[in-house]
C-alpha positions, 0 to 999 in steps of 0.5 A: 501470524508473521509466517502467514503474512509472509507467505501470502506476500511471497506468493504474489510477489517475485524477487524482481518485482517492485512493491510500494508499501504505503506506510505502517510496515509492521503496524504494531510491531513492538507495540505490544511486545508480541513479536518474536522476529524483528522487523528488519529480519521479517522484511528481508524474507519478503520478495521484491524490491520494497519501496516504503512510504511514510506511514503514521505509525512507523516511529512506533515501529522503529521504521523511519521511511523518508518518502511521504509521496510518490508519483509513478507512471504505469500502463500510461496512467500517472498514479499519486501514492500516499499513505493517507488518502487526500481529501481533495485529491490533487491527482486523478488516480490515487492509491493509499493505505491508512484506512484498513478495511473502511473501504476499498475504492472512492470515485468522485461523481464525475469520475467517468467523464475522465475529469474526476478523482479515484482513490484506491485503498491498497491496505492488505485488510481489504485485499486478502492480507497480501499486496495487489498488482497494478493489474488488479488495481486497473481492473478494479478502477477501469472496470 
């Protein structure tokens, strides 16, 4: 499984790309004793400059990222990136992980009027087990 995930990652991420990983890197690493490689070795094989945000399972996998949330400006849009989706988003455009395959995107009813909020689940379980680009996210959100 690790080899397939590494392959899928490296097929879409170049060494020059920046990747924001929204928590739980190596979700069950070490929990069941089944991984044959240590997590830092796996991460070193992944393309891109990886910025880790803290997830709720990261103590279990010996990862200790210190970033809880971050805002980025991409293509004129400000995005708030967090591990857990916010119950009441404080920013209009939000990216999260944590929810696995439960949903891909949620929009408040007033989103089309440019007053509401949208949250996109960028977890790999919903995106063919590979990172997605901001272009894919924008296409999904803005149509």
